DOKOL-986764 format. One line per 5 residues: for each residue x negated, y negated, z of N, C-alpha, C. Coordinates in steps of 0.2 Angstrom, whole numbers. Example, Ala and Ser with C-alpha at 12.3 -4.5 7.8 and 13.67 -1.06 7.14 Angstrom:
-66 28 39 -62 22 39 -66 16 39 | -64 11 35 -68 5 36 -64 0 39 .
***
This chain:
-620 74 -199 -618 69 -193 -611 70 -192 | -607 70 -197 -600 71 -195 -598 77 -192 | -601 83 -194 -600 89 -191 -601 88 -183 | -607 86 -181 -609 85 -174 -604 81 -170 | -602 75 -174 -597 71 -170 -590 74 -169 .
-588 78 -174 -582 82 -173 -582 87 -167 | -588 91 -167 -589 96 -162 -590 93 -155 | -592 87 -155 -593 84 -148 -586 81 -145 | -581 81 -150 -575 78 -147 -571 83 -143 | -568 80 -138 -564 85 -133 -558 88 -136 .
-555 85 -140 -549 88 -143 -551 93 -148 | -545 97 -151 -547 102 -155 -550 100 -162 | -555 103 -164 -559 101 -170 -558 106 -176 | -554 111 -175 -553 116 -181 -551 113 -187 | -545 109 -187 -542 106 -193 -547 101 -196 .
-550 97 -192 -554 92 -194 -560 95 -198 | -563 100 -195 -569 104 -198 -567 107 -205 | -561 110 -205 -559 113 -211 -558 107 -217 | -555 102 -215 -554 96 -220 -561 94 -222 | -565 93 -218 -572 90 -220 -575 95 -224 .
-575 101 -223 -578 106 -227 -575 106 -234 | -568 106 -234 -565 105 -241 -567 99 -245 | -568 94 -241 -570 88 -245 -577 88 -248 | -581 91 -244 -588 92 -246 -588 97 -252 | -584 102 -252 -584 107 -257 -581 103 -264 .
-576 99 -263 -573 95 -269 -578 91 -272 | -582 87 -267 -587 82 -270 -593 86 -274 | -595 91 -271 -600 95 -274 -598 98 -281 | -592 100 -281 -589 103 -287 -588 97 -293 | -586 91 -290 -585 86 -295 -592 83 -298 .
-597 83 -294 -604 81 -296 -606 86 -301 | -605 92 -300 -607 98 -305 -604 97 -311 | -597 96 -311 -594 96 -317 -595 90 -322 | -598 84 -319 -599 78 -322 -607 77 -324 | -611 82 -321 -618 81 -322 -620 83 -329 .
-624 79 -332 -627 81 -339 -634 84 -338 | -637 83 -332 -643 85 -331 -643 93 -329 | -646 97 -332 -645 104 -331 -648 106 -324 | -653 102 -322 -656 104 -315 -652 102 -310 | -648 96 -311 -643 94 -306 -638 99 -305 .
-635 101 -311 -630 106 -311 -631 112 -308 | -638 115 -309 -640 121 -306 -640 120 -298 | -643 114 -296 -643 113 -289 -636 113 -286 | -631 111 -289 -624 111 -287 -622 118 -286 | -623 122 -291 -621 129 -291 -624 132 -285 .
-630 131 -284 -634 134 -278 -630 132 -271 | -629 126 -271 -625 123 -265 -619 126 -264 | -615 128 -269 -609 131 -269 -609 138 -267 | -615 141 -269 -616 148 -267 -617 148 -259 | -621 143 -257 -623 143 -250 -617 142 -246 .
-612 137 -248 -606 136 -245 -602 142 -244 | -601 146 -250 -597 151 -250 -599 158 -246 | -606 159 -248 -609 165 -246 -614 165 -240 | -617 158 -239 -622 158 -234 -629 159 -238 | -634 158 -234 -641 160 -237 -641 167 -239 .
-645 169 -244 -646 176 -245 -650 179 -240 | -648 185 -237 -651 188 -232 -658 191 -234 | -663 191 -230 -669 194 -232 -669 202 -230 | -671 206 -235 -671 213 -234 -677 215 -229 | -675 219 -225 -680 221 -220 -682 229 -221 .
-688 230 -223 -690 237 -224 -691 241 -218 | -687 247 -218 -687 251 -212 -688 258 -214 | -691 262 -210 -692 269 -211 -685 273 -213 | -685 276 -218 -678 280 -220 -675 284 -214 | -680 288 -211 -677 292 -205 -675 288 -199 .
-678 282 -198 -676 278 -192 -670 275 -194 | -669 273 -200 -662 270 -203 -657 275 -202 | -658 281 -204 -653 286 -203 -651 287 -196 | -656 287 -192 -654 288 -184 -650 282 -182 | -652 276 -184 -649 270 -182 -641 270 -184 .
-640 272 -190 -633 273 -193 -629 277 -188 | -632 283 -187 -629 288 -182 -627 285 -175 | -632 282 -173 -632 279 -166 -626 274 -166 | -626 269 -171 -621 264 -171 -614 267 -172 | -613 272 -176 -607 276 -176 -604 279 -170 .
-609 282 -166 -607 285 -160 -606 280 -154 | -609 274 -155 -608 269 -150 -601 266 -150 | -598 266 -156 -592 263 -157 -586 268 -155 | -588 274 -153 -583 278 -150 -581 277 -143 | -586 274 -139 -584 271 -133 -583 276 -127 .
-586 282 -128 -585 287 -123 -592 288 -120 | -592 291 -114 -599 292 -110 -603 296 -114 | -601 302 -117 -605 306 -121 -608 303 -127 | -603 299 -130 -605 296 -136 -610 291 -135 | -609 287 -130 -614 282 -128 -621 285 -126 .
-621 290 -122 -627 293 -121 -631 296 -127 | -628 299 -131 -631 301 -137 -633 296 -142 | -629 290 -142 -631 284 -146 -637 281 -143 | -638 281 -137 -644 278 -134 -650 282 -136 | -649 289 -135 -655 293 -137 -657 293 -144 .
-652 292 -148 -654 291 -156 -657 284 -157 | -655 279 -154 -658 273 -155 -665 273 -152 | -666 276 -147 -673 277 -144 -678 281 -148 | -675 286 -152 -678 290 -156 -680 286 -162 | -676 282 -165 -677 278 -170 -683 273 -169 .
-683 271 -163 -688 266 -160 -695 269 -160 | -695 276 -158 -701 279 -158 -704 280 -165 | -700 280 -170 -702 280 -177 -704 273 -179 | -700 268 -178 -700 261 -180 -700 257 -174 | -705 256 -170 -705 252 -164 -703 245 -165 .
-704 242 -171 -702 235 -172 -696 234 -176 | -691 239 -174 -684 239 -178 -680 235 -173 | -679 228 -175 -675 223 -171 -668 226 -170 | -665 228 -176 -658 230 -176 -657 236 -171 | -662 240 -170 -661 246 -166 -661 244 -158 .
-666 239 -157 -666 236 -150 -659 232 -149 | -657 229 -154 -650 226 -153 -645 231 -151 | -645 236 -155 -640 242 -154 -640 244 -147 | -646 245 -144 -647 247 -137 -643 242 -133 | -645 236 -134 -642 230 -130 -634 231 -130 .
-632 231 -136 -624 231 -136 -622 237 -133 | -625 243 -133 -623 249 -130 -622 248 -122 | -628 245 -119 -628 244 -112 -622 239 -110 | -621 234 -114 -616 229 -112 -609 233 -112 | -608 237 -117 -602 240 -118 -601 246 -113 .
-606 249 -111 -606 254 -106 -603 251 -99 | -606 245 -98 -604 241 -92 -597 239 -92 | -595 237 -98 -588 235 -99 -583 240 -99 | -585 246 -100 -581 252 -99 -582 256 -93 | -585 253 -88 -586 256 -81 -591 262 -81 .
-595 263 -86 -599 268 -87 -606 267 -84 | -608 261 -82 -614 259 -80 -614 253 -75 | -617 253 -70 -617 247 -65 -619 240 -69 | -615 235 -68 -616 229 -72 -623 226 -72 | -625 226 -66 -632 223 -65 -637 227 -68 .
-637 234 -68 -642 238 -72 -641 237 -79 | -635 237 -82 -633 236 -89 -636 229 -91 | -635 224 -88 -637 217 -89 -645 217 -90 | -648 220 -85 -656 220 -85 -658 224 -91 | -655 230 -93 -657 234 -99 -656 230 -105 .
-650 227 -106 -648 224 -112 -652 218 -113 | -654 214 -108 -658 208 -109 -665 210 -111 | -668 215 -108 -674 218 -110 -674 220 -117 | -669 223 -120 -669 225 -127 -668 219 -131 | -664 215 -129 -662 209 -133 -669 205 -134 .
-672 204 -129 -679 200 -129 -684 203 -133 | -684 210 -133 -689 214 -138 -687 212 -145 | -680 212 -146 -678 211 -153 -680 204 -156 | -680 199 -151 -682 192 -153 -689 191 -153 | -693 195 -149 -700 195 -150 -702 198 -157 .
-699 203 -159 -700 205 -166 -698 200 -171 | -692 198 -171 -690 193 -176 -686 187 -172 | -690 181 -171 -687 176 -168 -681 173 -171 | -680 175 -178 -674 172 -181 -669 177 -182 | -669 182 -178 -664 188 -178 -657 185 -175 .
-652 184 -179 -646 181 -177 -643 185 -171 | -642 191 -172 -639 196 -167 -642 195 -160 | -649 194 -160 -652 193 -154 -649 187 -150 | -648 182 -153 -645 176 -150 -637 177 -148 | -634 181 -152 -627 184 -151 -627 187 -144 .
-632 192 -143 -633 196 -137 -634 191 -131 | -639 186 -132 -640 181 -127 -634 177 -125 | -630 176 -130 -624 172 -129 -619 176 -124 | -618 182 -126 -614 186 -122 -616 187 -115 | -623 188 -114 -625 189 -108 -625 183 -103 .
-626 177 -107 -625 171 -103 -617 170 -101 | -613 172 -106 -606 172 -104 -604 176 -98 | -607 182 -98 -606 187 -92 -608 184 -86 | -613 180 -86 -616 176 -80 -613 170 -79 | -607 168 -82 -604 162 -81 -608 156 -83 .
-613 156 -87 -617 151 -89 -614 148 -96 | -609 145 -96 -606 143 -102 -610 138 -107 | -613 134 -104 -618 129 -108 -623 134 -112 | -626 138 -108 -631 142 -112 -628 147 -117 | -622 150 -115 -619 154 -120 -617 150 -126 .
-615 144 -126 -613 140 -132 -619 139 -136 | -625 137 -133 -631 136 -136 -633 142 -140 | -633 148 -137 -635 154 -140 -631 156 -146 | -624 155 -145 -620 156 -151 -620 151 -157 | -622 145 -155 -623 140 -160 -629 142 -164 .
-634 144 -161 -640 147 -164 -639 153 -168 | -635 157 -166 -634 163 -170 -630 162 -176 | -625 157 -175 -621 155 -181 -625 151 -186 | -630 147 -184 -634 144 -188 -638 148 -192 | -640 154 -189 -645 159 -193 -641 163 -198 .
-635 165 -196 -631 170 -200 -623 168 -199 | -621 163 -202 -614 161 -201 -609 166 -204 | -611 171 -208 -606 176 -211 -606 182 -207 | -610 183 -202 -609 190 -198 -603 190 -195 | -599 196 -196 -592 196 -193 -593 197 -186 .
-597 201 -183 -598 202 -176 -599 195 -172 | -604 192 -175 -606 185 -172 -600 180 -172 | -596 180 -177 -590 176 -178 -585 178 -172 | -584 184 -172 -579 187 -167 -581 186 -160 | -587 187 -158 -590 186 -152 -590 179 -149 .
-592 175 -154 -593 167 -152 -586 164 -151 | -580 167 -153 -574 165 -152 -572 164 -144 | -576 168 -140 -575 168 -133 -576 161 -130 | -580 158 -133 -582 151 -130 -576 146 -131 | -574 145 -137 -568 140 -137 -562 143 -134 .
-561 150 -134 -555 153 -130 -556 151 -123 | -562 152 -120 -562 151 -113 -561 144 -111 | -562 139 -116 -561 132 -115 -554 130 -116 | -550 134 -118 -543 133 -120 -542 130 -127 | -548 130 -131 -547 127 -138 -545 133 -143 .
-539 135 -142 -536 141 -145 -537 140 -153 | -536 134 -156 -536 134 -163 -543 136 -166 | -548 133 -163 -555 135 -165 -556 142 -164 | -554 145 -158 -555 152 -157 -552 157 -162 | -545 155 -164 -542 158 -169 -545 158 -176 .
-548 152 -177 -551 151 -184 -557 156 -184 | -561 157 -179 -567 161 -179 -565 168 -179 | -559 170 -176 -557 177 -176 -554 179 -183 | -551 174 -186 -548 175 -193 -554 176 -198 | -559 172 -197 -565 173 -201 -568 180 -200 .
-568 183 -193 -570 189 -192 -566 194 -196 | -560 194 -195 -555 199 -198 -556 199 -206 | -557 193 -209 -558 192 -216 -564 196 -218 | -569 196 -214 -576 199 -216 -576 206 -214 | -571 208 -210 -571 215 -208 -564 217 -207 .
-560 218 -212 -553 219 -212 -551 226 -209 | -556 231 -209 -554 237 -206 -555 238 -199 | -558 233 -196 -560 233 -189 -554 232 -184 | -552 237 -181 -546 237 -177 -546 233 -171 | -552 233 -168 -553 228 -162 -552 221 -164 .
-555 219 -170 -554 212 -172 -547 210 -173 | -543 215 -176 -536 213 -177 -533 213 -170 | -534 217 -166 -531 217 -159 -533 211 -155 | -539 208 -156 -541 202 -152 -538 196 -155 | -537 196 -162 -534 191 -165 -526 190 -163 .
***
């Protein structure tokens, strides 16, 4: 309840949230150190793991060839040239021919389309239509796919629908609070609202989880 109350405040919430998390961590640690009951102590340990690392991700079985194509496509997409984007899209599509229910590959396509529009390599309207279709397919496959909500958040932001963007990013972060890309992308919401302290906190978390990401450092 305190988290929600802080987030609903109009003034900056970054330091208050940090203080509250620290207090919760201390209380959990204190209970664990004083507990004589092994079951209670184990529960505290698990809560500390969740606080520090988040819930353990579930492994998704993917065809090895499709996964190899996915990795190649993702690498090319990060080069941000027309030739690289075109080849990346083709590789994602080839991966999806092998593994049609590969949510991450659908998300990769969506990201490519949005980045192509951002780099002036595709008309925005066309890119948004293709990206939304790919994102929706990813979420049809896995309704708890965090990056799908990340994509919906970015698309809503591009459409100047800030309330929808905030809801989508809140959902994405609730599903995967440690994903570096989601943390970095979600910073656009507080930044656009002039809440720089919170935006910086999200970008710092992004950099901490992906320290070799040049774009993340540049944005910060």
